[in-house]
Backbone bond lengths (Angstrom), bond angles and torsions (degrees), N, CA, C in turn:
res aa  C-N    CA-C-N  psi(-1)  N-CA   C-N-CA  omega(-1)  CA-C   N-CA-C  phi
1 M - - - 1.464 - - 1.533 109.60 -
2 D 1.340 117.59 124.78 1.460 119.76 -178.16 1.527 110.83 -75.27
3 D 1.346 115.48 169.46 1.467 120.71 -174.68 1.525 112.10 -60.80
4 K 1.325 116.94 -41.70 1.464 120.14 -177.83 1.525 110.67 -61.95
5 T 1.312 116.73 -42.34 1.463 120.81 179.04 1.521 110.77 -65.97
6 Q 1.338 116.16 -40.61 1.466 119.90 178.64 1.526 111.53 -62.90
7 V 1.323 116.36 -41.22 1.467 120.20 178.83 1.524 109.92 -61.44
8 K 1.323 117.42 -44.01 1.470 120.73 178.33 1.523 111.16 -60.31
9 E 1.318 116.53 -41.83 1.464 120.20 -179.57 1.523 111.22 -65.73
10 I 1.329 116.71 -40.31 1.468 120.70 178.09 1.524 110.15 -62.33
11 L 1.329 116.93 -44.69 1.463 120.78 -179.08 1.525 111.55 -66.77
12 K 1.320 117.15 -40.43 1.467 119.79 178.56 1.525 111.02 -62.79
13 E 1.327 116.88 -41.27 1.462 120.35 178.77 1.526 110.70 -67.71
14 F 1.324 115.86 -38.37 1.465 120.59 177.51 1.526 110.43 -61.31
15 L 1.317 115.58 -46.06 1.466 120.58 179.05 1.526 111.34 -62.76
16 K 1.303 116.14 -43.77 1.465 121.07 -179.01 1.519 111.53 -60.40
17 R 1.333 116.63 -41.36 1.460 120.79 -175.44 1.523 113.14 -84.18
18 S 1.320 117.34 -24.03 1.466 119.13 -174.37 1.518 113.51 -95.24
19 V 1.326 118.09 -26.88 1.462 120.81 -175.25 1.518 110.30 -71.25
20 T 1.331 115.51 131.43 1.458 121.42 179.55 1.520 109.97 -96.85
21 T 1.315 116.16 168.56 1.466 120.48 -176.00 1.520 113.37 -119.85
22 S 1.338 117.72 4.45 1.464 119.94 -178.37 1.526 110.74 -60.40
23 D 1.323 116.97 139.88 1.465 120.25 -178.08 1.529 112.06 -119.61
24 D 1.311 117.33 23.03 1.463 120.07 -172.91 1.520 113.48 -101.70
25 L 1.319 117.85 16.60 1.460 118.96 -171.68 1.523 113.47 -111.03
26 H 1.331 117.73 -10.29 1.472 122.44 168.99 1.534 112.38 54.43
27 L 1.332 115.30 61.74 1.460 119.71 -178.33 1.528 112.14 -61.31
28 V 1.314 116.53 -39.10 1.465 119.11 -177.22 1.518 111.05 -62.80
29 K 1.327 117.06 -43.23 1.460 120.28 179.04 1.521 111.02 -62.51
30 A 1.328 116.15 -37.53 1.463 119.30 178.65 1.516 110.44 -62.64
31 C 1.327 116.58 -41.50 1.463 120.14 178.75 1.526 111.38 -65.31
32 E 1.334 116.14 -43.23 1.462 119.80 -179.45 1.522 111.57 -64.08
33 R 1.319 117.11 -37.23 1.460 121.16 -177.27 1.526 111.52 -65.41
34 N 1.320 116.24 -27.44 1.461 119.90 -177.46 1.527 111.29 -119.40
35 A 1.334 115.72 36.77 1.462 120.34 -174.67 1.520 112.88 -62.15
36 T 1.330 117.40 -25.57 1.468 119.96 -177.72 1.526 112.46 -87.52
37 L 1.327 117.49 -5.37 1.464 119.79 -174.70 1.520 111.96 -62.64
38 S 1.320 117.16 -42.91 1.459 120.55 -178.17 1.525 111.59 -58.52
39 Q 1.333 116.79 -45.08 1.461 120.34 -179.27 1.521 111.45 -67.57
40 D 1.319 116.21 -38.41 1.461 120.88 177.74 1.523 110.56 -61.78
41 I 1.331 116.19 -46.06 1.458 120.80 -179.97 1.526 110.63 -66.03
42 F 1.334 116.68 -39.68 1.462 120.36 -179.87 1.524 111.28 -58.74
43 A 1.316 116.94 -40.57 1.466 120.25 179.92 1.523 111.29 -60.17
44 Q 1.322 116.60 -40.90 1.465 119.87 -178.70 1.525 112.02 -77.17
45 V 1.328 115.89 -39.59 1.460 119.33 179.24 1.526 110.19 -65.47
46 S 1.321 116.74 -37.43 1.465 120.38 178.80 1.520 111.19 -57.65
47 D 1.327 116.41 -37.97 1.461 120.16 -179.11 1.521 111.57 -61.62
48 F 1.368 116.56 -48.25 1.466 115.50 -176.71 1.534 112.62 -79.97
49 V 1.330 117.41 -23.23 1.465 119.33 174.64 1.529 109.86 -69.50
50 K 1.343 116.75 -45.72 1.468 120.21 176.31 1.521 110.67 -62.97
51 G 1.338 116.50 -37.76 1.457 120.37 179.48 1.510 113.34 -62.94
52 S 1.339 116.29 -23.04 1.466 120.83 177.87 1.522 112.21 -98.47
53 G 1.339 116.55 1.41 1.458 120.60 177.58 1.510 114.66 78.04
54 D 1.338 117.91 22.46 1.461 120.99 -178.98 1.529 111.64 -99.48
55 D 1.330 115.39 164.71 1.464 122.91 -178.48 1.528 110.43 -68.97
56 L 1.325 116.46 137.72 1.460 120.74 179.91 1.531 112.89 -67.21
57 K 1.336 117.40 -16.02 1.464 119.28 174.01 1.526 110.43 -59.44
58 V 1.318 115.27 -34.40 1.465 120.81 177.71 1.522 109.96 -63.06
59 A 1.324 116.03 -40.92 1.466 120.48 179.98 1.521 111.08 -61.86
60 R 1.324 117.61 -40.43 1.461 121.28 179.86 1.527 111.10 -64.67
61 I 1.317 116.69 -43.69 1.470 121.01 -179.12 1.523 110.59 -61.93
62 F 1.329 116.31 -49.63 1.460 119.78 -176.97 1.528 111.80 -70.00
63 S 1.320 116.97 -31.16 1.468 119.96 178.61 1.522 111.26 -67.04
64 E 1.333 116.93 -41.21 1.467 120.49 178.46 1.522 110.73 -64.67
65 L 1.325 116.34 -44.38 1.465 120.74 177.27 1.519 110.77 -59.48
66 A 1.319 115.93 -46.64 1.463 121.25 -176.35 1.520 111.76 -66.71
67 A 1.324 117.12 -40.95 1.462 120.44 179.77 1.523 110.80 -65.07
68 F 1.326 116.60 -39.80 1.465 119.60 176.51 1.522 110.21 -60.68
69 M 1.323 116.45 -44.45 1.465 120.28 179.94 1.522 110.79 -59.86
70 G 1.321 116.57 -47.01 1.454 119.48 -176.25 1.512 114.32 -70.15
71 R 1.333 117.16 -43.96 1.461 119.26 -169.76 1.520 113.37 -88.68
72 T 1.337 118.66 -17.27 1.465 119.18 -178.08 1.517 113.34 -118.67
73 V 1.329 118.16 -49.59 1.467 119.19 179.32 1.526 110.15 -62.29
74 Y 1.332 116.12 -34.46 1.469 120.87 179.13 1.526 110.67 -113.87
75 M 1.314 116.50 42.82 1.461 119.72 -176.21 1.520 112.80 -69.53
76 H 1.337 117.58 -13.50 1.466 120.24 176.91 1.524 111.85 -81.47
77 M 1.335 117.19 -1.77 1.455 121.55 -178.67 1.532 110.77 -94.60
78 S 1.331 115.62 167.88 1.462 120.69 177.28 1.531 109.93 -73.42
79 P 1.335 118.23 161.38 1.466 120.52 176.90 1.530 113.14 -55.61
80 A 1.329 117.75 -36.70 1.467 120.52 179.31 1.522 110.98 -64.59
81 H 1.329 116.49 -41.32 1.465 120.35 177.59 1.529 110.85 -66.26
82 Q 1.327 115.99 -42.20 1.463 119.90 -179.61 1.527 111.12 -62.33
83 R 1.317 116.22 -40.45 1.457 119.71 179.45 1.528 110.61 -65.07
84 Y 1.324 116.65 -42.43 1.465 121.28 177.84 1.526 109.93 -59.12
85 I 1.333 116.52 -50.45 1.463 121.27 -176.96 1.524 110.80 -62.74
86 A 1.324 116.72 -39.34 1.460 120.39 179.49 1.526 111.36 -63.72
87 L 1.324 117.15 -47.18 1.460 119.83 -179.50 1.526 110.94 -67.78
88 Y 1.328 116.98 -38.75 1.472 121.61 175.71 1.530 109.76 -58.25
89 T 1.325 116.46 -45.52 1.463 121.06 -178.64 1.518 111.57 -64.97
90 A 1.320 116.91 -40.24 1.463 120.48 178.28 1.526 110.86 -62.52
91 C 1.323 116.49 -44.04 1.468 120.45 177.46 1.520 110.74 -61.53
92 A 1.337 116.09 -48.25 1.461 120.86 -176.98 1.527 111.45 -62.94
93 A 1.334 116.71 -42.38 1.463 120.39 -179.26 1.526 110.95 -65.53
94 Y 1.327 116.39 -42.60 1.467 119.66 178.96 1.526 110.87 -63.97
95 I 1.318 116.64 -45.32 1.467 120.81 -178.35 1.520 110.88 -63.90
96 D 1.329 116.78 -40.39 1.463 120.32 177.97 1.522 110.68 -62.61
97 D 1.321 116.55 -38.97 1.461 121.17 -178.78 1.524 112.16 -74.36
98 A 1.327 116.24 -38.14 1.472 120.63 -172.85 1.523 113.21 -104.20
99 G 1.320 117.28 6.18 1.463 120.90 -173.17 1.511 114.76 -55.10
100 S 1.332 117.11 -37.88 1.465 120.03 -177.45 1.521 112.11 -65.37
101 R 1.338 117.38 -17.36 1.471 121.32 177.85 1.527 112.11 -94.20
102 H 1.328 115.98 -2.09 1.466 120.30 -177.14 1.534 110.45 -133.73
103 I 1.323 116.03 46.69 1.466 121.09 -174.88 1.525 111.70 -58.88
104 E 1.325 116.79 -47.30 1.470 119.45 -178.56 1.525 110.85 -64.13
105 A 1.323 117.00 -39.46 1.465 120.47 179.29 1.522 111.06 -62.83
106 L 1.332 117.23 -40.30 1.462 120.95 176.68 1.521 110.77 -63.90
107 A 1.319 116.15 -45.28 1.466 120.83 -178.29 1.523 111.88 -62.18
108 E 1.322 116.63 -31.60 1.462 121.70 -175.19 1.529 113.66 -91.43
109 F 1.330 117.30 -7.24 1.460 119.47 -169.13 1.525 113.44 -59.24
110 S 1.311 118.37 -52.62 1.470 120.90 -175.70 1.525 111.33 -62.87
111 R 1.332 116.91 -43.90 1.465 119.77 -179.45 1.523 111.02 -63.58
112 R 1.319 116.49 -45.47 1.463 119.83 -179.24 1.526 111.63 -67.99
113 F 1.336 117.06 -33.21 1.460 119.25 175.87 1.523 110.02 -64.35
114 A 1.328 116.85 -41.14 1.464 121.18 -178.99 1.522 112.11 -67.86
115 T 1.335 116.97 -35.30 1.464 120.51 -176.13 1.528 113.12 -94.29
116 G 1.337 116.79 -10.34 1.460 120.33 -179.53 1.511 114.32 80.69
117 E 1.331 117.60 13.80 1.461 120.58 178.53 1.531 110.86 -75.81
118 K 1.329 115.45 157.40 1.457 120.79 177.05 1.523 109.68 -67.77
119 H 1.327 115.76 142.78 1.463 120.14 -177.98 1.524 111.18 -86.27
120 L 1.337 115.15 159.06 1.455 121.42 -173.20 1.525 113.34 -85.65
121 C 1.321 116.80 -5.01 1.468 122.06 179.15 1.526 107.66 -131.33
122 P 1.335 119.27 129.79 1.472 121.01 -177.32 1.531 113.83 -55.78
123 A 1.330 117.91 -37.87 1.466 120.09 179.85 1.524 111.10 -64.90
124 L 1.327 116.69 -37.05 1.462 120.32 178.08 1.524 111.11 -69.44
125 E 1.310 117.38 -31.42 1.465 121.06 176.26 1.532 110.07 -65.21
126 V 1.331 116.59 -42.56 1.465 120.68 177.03 1.523 110.21 -64.99
127 L 1.324 116.73 -43.09 1.462 120.92 -179.90 1.523 111.45 -62.02
128 A 1.314 117.06 -42.64 1.469 120.55 178.54 1.524 110.89 -61.49
129 G 1.323 116.58 -39.63 1.460 119.76 177.39 1.517 112.17 -62.84
130 L 1.324 116.57 -38.38 1.460 120.52 177.23 1.527 111.13 -63.66
131 L 1.319 116.75 -43.21 1.465 119.75 -179.31 1.524 111.19 -59.55
132 R 1.314 116.47 -38.36 1.466 119.40 179.92 1.532 111.98 -68.37
133 Q 1.326 117.28 -19.85 1.469 121.20 178.63 1.530 113.01 -89.93
134 S 1.317 117.82 -6.64 1.467 120.57 -170.49 1.524 113.05 -62.44
135 Y 1.335 117.87 -30.79 1.469 119.97 -179.02 1.528 112.16 -71.26
136 D 1.320 117.05 -16.87 1.467 119.89 176.80 1.530 111.76 -74.77
137 L 1.327 116.76 -23.50 1.461 120.96 -171.46 1.523 114.66 -114.54
138 W 1.332 117.04 -23.39 1.461 120.15 -177.04 1.524 110.42 -126.24
139 P 1.336 117.93 155.95 1.463 120.14 177.02 1.522 109.77 -64.38
140 K 1.319 116.68 165.01 1.463 120.60 -174.86 1.525 112.12 -54.05
141 A 1.335 117.05 -45.50 1.466 119.77 -179.25 1.524 110.94 -60.52
142 G 1.328 116.33 -40.38 1.453 120.23 179.38 1.514 112.51 -69.63
143 A 1.327 116.96 -46.50 1.465 120.58 179.91 1.521 111.05 -62.93
144 D 1.340 116.62 -42.09 1.464 120.03 176.36 1.527 110.72 -57.01
145 A 1.336 116.10 -45.56 1.464 120.78 -178.27 1.525 111.44 -66.12
146 I 1.328 116.99 -39.64 1.465 120.94 179.04 1.525 110.34 -61.88
147 I 1.327 116.37 -45.05 1.466 120.26 179.93 1.521 110.84 -66.20
148 C 1.334 116.97 -49.15 1.471 120.44 -178.51 1.523 111.42 -61.70
149 S 1.325 116.73 -43.12 1.460 120.98 -179.80 1.523 111.09 -62.25
150 T 1.324 116.55 -39.00 1.462 120.48 -179.19 1.518 111.50 -70.85
151 L 1.321 117.05 -45.38 1.467 120.29 177.80 1.524 110.56 -59.63
152 M 1.326 115.96 -44.05 1.457 120.39 179.19 1.523 110.91 -64.93
153 G 1.336 116.44 -38.78 1.457 120.27 -179.61 1.515 112.66 -64.27
154 I 1.329 117.29 -42.53 1.466 120.34 178.67 1.523 110.40 -66.45
155 T 1.328 116.93 -40.88 1.466 120.64 177.19 1.521 110.80 -61.73
156 A 1.336 116.48 -43.98 1.462 120.60 179.73 1.525 111.54 -65.67
157 L 1.336 116.99 -37.02 1.463 120.22 177.43 1.522 110.43 -63.46
158 H 1.325 116.65 -40.22 1.463 120.12 176.53 1.522 110.74 -61.24
159 L 1.330 116.64 -43.09 1.463 120.09 178.52 1.526 111.01 -63.87
160 E 1.326 117.07 -40.52 1.470 120.34 177.26 1.524 111.11 -59.66
161 C 1.321 115.68 -43.77 1.461 120.22 -177.28 1.522 112.68 -68.55
162 T 1.322 116.68 -26.79 1.468 120.29 -175.17 1.523 113.49 -103.81
163 T 1.335 117.70 -5.02 1.477 120.36 179.29 1.525 111.10 -126.57
164 N 1.339 116.75 25.97 1.466 119.07 -174.13 1.520 114.13 -70.74
165 T 1.330 117.77 -7.53 1.467 119.93 176.05 1.527 111.49 -100.75
166 M 1.314 117.32 2.88 1.465 121.21 -179.13 1.524 110.46 -67.00
167 A 1.320 116.46 131.84 1.464 120.90 177.97 1.526 109.83 -74.18
168 I 1.325 116.87 136.82 1.458 122.10 177.36 1.523 108.73 -85.09
169 T 1.316 116.68 129.50 1.459 122.14 -175.89 1.524 111.08 -92.48
170 P 1.332 118.05 124.32 1.465 120.03 174.45 1.528 110.82 -56.66
171 Q 1.316 116.13 144.78 1.461 125.62 179.70 1.531 113.71 77.53
172 A 1.335 118.52 0.21 1.471 120.45 172.14 1.526 107.13 -82.82
173 T 1.322 115.26 64.23 1.466 121.33 -164.44 1.529 114.39 -69.97
174 L 1.322 118.25 -19.77 1.459 119.73 178.25 1.529 112.45 -84.51
175 W 1.322 116.60 -15.19 1.456 120.80 -175.00 1.536 113.95 -61.33
176 P 1.330 120.85 -47.67 1.475 119.26 -177.69 1.525 113.33 -57.33
177 N 1.334 117.40 -44.84 1.468 119.43 179.69 1.525 111.69 -71.13
178 Y 1.319 117.13 -33.21 1.469 121.38 176.87 1.526 109.67 -58.00
179 V 1.326 115.84 -46.60 1.464 120.51 -179.93 1.526 110.79 -70.67
180 R 1.332 116.34 -45.00 1.468 120.05 -174.62 1.518 112.28 -63.93
181 E 1.320 116.57 -39.14 1.462 120.12 -179.28 1.521 112.15 -65.84
182 R 1.325 116.65 -21.53 1.461 120.80 -178.57 1.522 113.07 -95.31
183 T 1.319 117.35 -29.40 1.466 119.35 -173.72 1.524 114.09 -88.37
184 G 1.318 118.53 -21.96 1.458 119.82 -170.91 1.510 116.37 -89.56
185 A 1.337 118.24 -8.80 1.474 121.79 -175.57 1.522 111.44 53.38
186 A 1.339 116.49 30.57 1.468 119.98 -178.12 1.522 111.64 -64.31
187 A 1.330 117.27 -32.40 1.469 119.47 178.65 1.523 110.55 -62.46
188 A 1.328 116.21 -40.93 1.470 119.46 177.57 1.524 110.55 -62.61
189 Y 1.324 116.92 -47.37 1.464 120.14 -177.49 1.524 112.63 -68.81
190 A 1.327 117.28 -26.64 1.467 119.91 174.33 1.526 110.53 -71.18
191 H 1.328 116.70 -46.79 1.467 120.97 -178.89 1.525 112.59 -69.37
192 F 1.326 117.95 -24.25 1.464 120.07 177.58 1.526 111.90 -54.88
193 N 1.331 117.61 -25.55 1.464 121.60 -176.17 1.524 114.06 -66.74
194 F 1.334 117.47 -19.14 1.462 119.40 -167.17 1.527 111.16 -119.49
195 M 1.323 115.53 98.24 1.462 122.46 -174.93 1.528 111.81 -66.78
196 K 1.305 114.44 158.52 1.465 121.71 -178.77 1.518 111.96 -57.13
197 E 1.318 116.90 -40.78 1.464 120.85 -173.86 1.527 113.14 -88.81
198 W 1.343 118.15 1.68 1.465 118.90 -173.07 1.528 111.84 -69.92
199 R 1.321 118.41 -57.52 1.462 122.28 176.78 1.524 109.22 -136.96
200 S 1.321 115.96 155.14 1.464 120.12 -173.47 1.521 112.77 -71.71
201 T 1.326 117.96 -27.48 1.469 121.55 178.32 1.528 108.90 -134.69
202 P 1.342 117.41 158.22 1.466 120.36 -178.76 1.525 113.73 -89.75
203 D 1.339 117.52 8.45 1.464 120.33 -173.26 1.525 113.31 -53.73
204 S 1.320 117.24 -38.77 1.464 120.64 -171.35 1.523 113.75 -71.44
205 Y 1.350 117.47 -19.00 1.462 118.57 -176.71 1.527 114.39 -123.62
206 M 1.324 118.24 -2.93 1.463 119.66 -175.92 1.526 112.74 -59.98
207 Q 1.326 116.87 -38.57 1.462 119.58 -173.68 1.527 113.73 -76.36
208 I 1.331 117.25 -13.48 1.467 117.99 175.44 1.528 111.85 -93.09
209 L 1.327 117.52 -10.25 1.467 120.23 -176.84 1.529 113.36 -59.40
210 P 1.355 119.81 -43.19 1.470 118.16 178.31 1.523 112.76 -59.13
211 Y 1.329 116.01 -34.48 1.461 120.02 -179.56 1.527 111.29 -74.05
212 I 1.332 116.57 -37.63 1.465 119.21 176.01 1.525 110.11 -63.59
213 E 1.325 116.61 -41.83 1.462 120.33 178.77 1.524 111.05 -60.78
214 F 1.336 116.54 -45.34 1.468 119.69 179.37 1.523 110.22 -64.02
215 F 1.327 116.28 -40.80 1.466 120.87 179.21 1.531 110.80 -60.52
216 I 1.320 117.41 -44.61 1.467 121.56 179.69 1.523 110.61 -59.80
217 N 1.331 116.29 -52.00 1.462 119.93 -179.26 1.521 111.71 -65.01
218 G 1.342 115.99 -42.06 1.457 119.68 -178.22 1.517 112.53 -62.11
219 C 1.339 116.94 -46.50 1.468 120.43 177.38 1.519 111.31 -58.43
220 N 1.309 116.16 -46.35 1.462 119.72 -178.94 1.524 111.64 -60.50
221 D 1.330 116.65 -43.58 1.462 120.45 -176.77 1.526 112.08 -71.63
222 V 1.325 116.80 -39.88 1.467 119.90 178.75 1.528 110.43 -65.75
223 L 1.328 116.36 -47.26 1.463 120.10 -172.84 1.521 113.58 -75.62
224 S 1.321 117.14 -24.36 1.467 119.44 179.80 1.523 112.10 -87.43
225 F 1.337 117.23 -10.82 1.466 119.90 -171.71 1.524 112.17 -64.05
226 Y 1.323 117.71 -43.01 1.470 120.38 -176.62 1.525 110.68 -59.94
227 K 1.325 116.07 -48.86 1.466 120.17 179.98 1.525 111.01 -62.07
228 E 1.335 116.55 -44.00 1.460 120.56 -179.42 1.523 111.19 -64.92
229 E 1.333 115.85 -35.47 1.464 119.94 178.72 1.521 110.47 -65.78
230 L 1.323 116.91 -40.60 1.463 120.72 177.82 1.528 111.36 -62.87
231 C 1.335 115.43 -32.60 1.474 120.54 -179.57 1.524 112.40 -85.70
232 G 1.322 117.00 -3.36 1.456 120.67 179.96 1.512 114.52 76.69
233 E 1.335 117.25 19.64 1.460 120.63 -179.54 1.530 110.63 -79.44
234 T 1.323 115.84 134.00 1.470 120.37 178.88 1.530 112.87 -124.63
235 A 1.321 117.35 -5.79 1.473 120.19 -179.77 1.522 109.52 -87.97
236 N 1.326 116.24 55.33 1.460 120.76 179.65 1.523 109.93 -129.38
237 Y 1.320 115.60 171.70 1.463 120.93 -174.46 1.523 112.26 -57.02
238 V 1.326 117.53 -45.70 1.465 120.40 -175.56 1.519 111.22 -62.66
239 H 1.314 117.54 -45.95 1.466 120.05 -179.19 1.529 111.67 -68.36
240 I 1.326 116.60 -40.46 1.471 119.18 179.13 1.524 110.38 -64.40
241 R 1.328 116.59 -44.35 1.462 119.68 179.15 1.525 111.16 -66.63
242 A 1.311 117.66 -33.25 1.464 120.50 177.18 1.527 110.77 -59.70
243 V 1.328 116.25 -39.06 1.468 120.10 178.40 1.519 110.85 -68.64
244 T 1.329 117.13 -49.29 1.469 119.65 -175.82 1.523 112.20 -68.53
245 D 1.341 117.18 -34.19 1.468 120.68 -179.83 1.521 112.44 -89.02
246 E 1.334 115.33 -4.62 1.472 121.78 179.31 1.532 111.54 57.10
247 L 1.337 113.78 50.50 1.457 122.55 176.22 1.526 108.83 -125.62
248 T 1.311 116.95 170.31 1.463 119.57 171.86 1.529 108.87 -77.66
249 P 1.322 118.23 155.40 1.468 119.49 176.12 1.530 112.78 -57.42
250 V 1.320 117.86 -36.98 1.469 120.59 -179.93 1.523 110.63 -65.27
251 D 1.329 117.34 -44.45 1.467 120.33 178.04 1.527 111.24 -64.77
252 T 1.318 116.29 -36.08 1.463 120.40 177.83 1.523 110.74 -66.52
253 L 1.327 116.94 -42.37 1.465 121.05 177.08 1.524 110.43 -60.48
254 R 1.313 116.56 -44.12 1.471 120.48 179.86 1.525 110.48 -61.16
255 R 1.322 116.59 -43.48 1.466 120.74 -179.91 1.523 110.61 -64.60
256 L 1.337 117.26 -43.55 1.464 120.74 -180.00 1.526 110.96 -64.25
257 A 1.316 117.78 -40.12 1.467 120.92 178.33 1.523 110.44 -60.61
258 D 1.327 116.67 -43.91 1.469 120.53 178.80 1.526 111.24 -64.91
259 E 1.327 116.89 -40.78 1.469 120.78 179.43 1.528 111.21 -64.17
260 T 1.322 116.36 -39.23 1.465 120.71 -179.23 1.523 111.17 -68.18
261 L 1.313 116.89 -41.76 1.464 120.80 177.41 1.524 111.39 -65.13
262 A 1.334 116.75 -39.56 1.465 120.32 177.40 1.521 110.62 -64.30
263 C 1.320 116.26 -36.97 1.461 121.75 178.24 1.527 110.49 -66.07
264 Q 1.308 116.91 -40.99 1.464 122.11 177.90 1.526 110.40 -59.32
265 E 1.316 116.54 -44.26 1.463 120.80 179.46 1.524 111.14 -68.64
266 K 1.332 117.21 -38.07 1.468 121.37 179.72 1.525 110.81 -60.94
267 I 1.318 117.60 -38.30 1.466 120.96 178.94 1.523 110.28 -59.98
268 R 1.318 116.86 -44.63 1.465 120.21 179.25 1.529 111.03 -61.49
269 V 1.332 116.04 -40.89 1.466 120.45 180.00 1.523 110.47 -65.00
270 L 1.325 117.17 -44.49 1.463 121.11 -177.66 1.529 111.81 -67.57
271 I 1.304 117.56 -34.45 1.470 120.27 178.06 1.522 110.67 -67.26
272 G 1.308 116.54 -38.51 1.460 120.55 175.23 1.517 113.36 61.65
273 E 1.339 115.96 -124.75 1.464 121.81 -173.74 1.530 113.71 -94.35
274 D 1.316 117.45 8.34 1.465 120.82 178.74 1.533 108.48 -76.63
275 R 1.314 116.20 95.19 1.464 120.96 -172.11 1.530 112.83 -67.23
276 E 1.323 117.17 -36.79 1.466 119.74 179.54 1.528 110.76 -66.35
277 L 1.323 115.93 -43.48 1.459 119.93 179.29 1.526 110.49 -67.51
278 M 1.327 116.17 -39.60 1.466 119.51 178.12 1.524 110.88 -62.57
279 A 1.331 117.46 -36.85 1.468 120.42 179.13 1.529 110.82 -62.76
280 I 1.334 116.38 -40.08 1.468 120.03 177.65 1.518 110.16 -64.95
281 W 1.337 115.92 -46.90 1.466 119.04 -179.62 1.527 111.25 -62.93
282 R 1.334 117.02 -42.97 1.461 119.59 -178.71 1.523 111.09 -65.24
283 S 1.324 116.92 -35.88 1.458 120.22 176.23 1.524 110.29 -61.52
284 F 1.315 115.71 -50.11 1.466 121.32 -179.94 1.523 110.89 -63.41
285 E 1.331 116.14 -46.13 1.463 122.07 -176.89 1.522 111.59 -65.58
286 Q 1.332 116.81 -43.05 1.464 120.07 -176.43 1.516 111.23 -63.39
287 V 1.320 117.14 -42.34 1.463 118.39 -178.14 1.515 110.33 -75.22
288 R 1.322 117.00 -28.26 1.457 119.44 170.15 1.526 108.80 -59.80
289 D 1.329 116.46 -38.86 1.462 120.29 177.10 1.526 111.28 -64.38
290 R 1.332 116.43 -36.06 1.471 118.82 176.26 1.527 109.77 -63.31
291 T 1.321 117.05 -39.51 1.458 120.97 176.15 1.521 110.01 -61.99
292 I 1.327 116.00 -38.68 1.458 120.74 177.11 1.524 110.64 -59.89
293 H 1.334 116.96 -44.91 1.464 120.41 178.65 1.528 111.15 -59.04
294 E 1.330 116.19 -42.29 1.463 119.94 179.06 1.519 110.22 -63.81
295 S 1.334 117.11 -41.59 1.458 121.05 179.30 1.523 110.59 -62.33
296 E 1.327 116.20 -41.22 1.465 120.55 178.73 1.523 110.11 -63.06
297 R 1.319 116.59 -43.53 1.466 120.25 -177.48 1.523 111.22 -62.06
298 H 1.342 116.49 -41.61 1.459 119.79 -178.03 1.527 111.57 -78.39
299 A 1.336 117.11 -30.22 1.463 120.22 -176.65 1.522 112.03 -70.08
300 Y 1.334 116.28 -36.53 1.452 118.80 -173.05 1.520 112.14 -105.66
């Protein structure tokens, strides 16, 4: 069996084992309730895309992605939270895509955020404004994590853009996760689930956060691998980990898929009988599964 066939088999098995069947979350109603979100986000994204001299087609693509994230993946949140998450996602996606053209802006982001100076890229200016609003919508622990995760993510993106010719050393086995935990903003997306007014303290969900973060990154890396492989991309988590762990990329993908599925199951076990917390997780997990279905449809 060749590598391409093996990758397809790994993804099909991942989809089969990860997709849930619950029908109590009413995805269509969530989309209808926030039907104007995409257009609202597009108007704002267009401003910073034009401000950077880029094609407005880019704004449309990122706005659709961001609106889907806000209105469906986080459909258990209030409209204000969904709008925040959507605009945050649009900024993050644009910056990730255009980062190599804004090296100085990336390098300056944390310092300028700390000093309150204007940022060198319009998208980063919008993102900084969102971070300052995070305490209005999330508890202190969540807002702190959202800000720290974002600052770390921009710093890591700058390092990626400026060290992309660095050779990966075999047996540097902690390196892939070190980089991945910083570049994906998974901590922010995990904390987005828990609104300020939901519970008075974060005690009930703090211990599942590391698993949610791993699940977010793992799903993204597993599901994006096929497309990246077709494009010949090797600067990704699976290929980097394959070098450090001294495995083939296919074996590394298989291992990551198994780890992500085990993490998904561990979250359910840790939540236990907390029905309110389980409802939040199932909402997030189910729509992640819908994203998986879309990825499968486009991949094959």
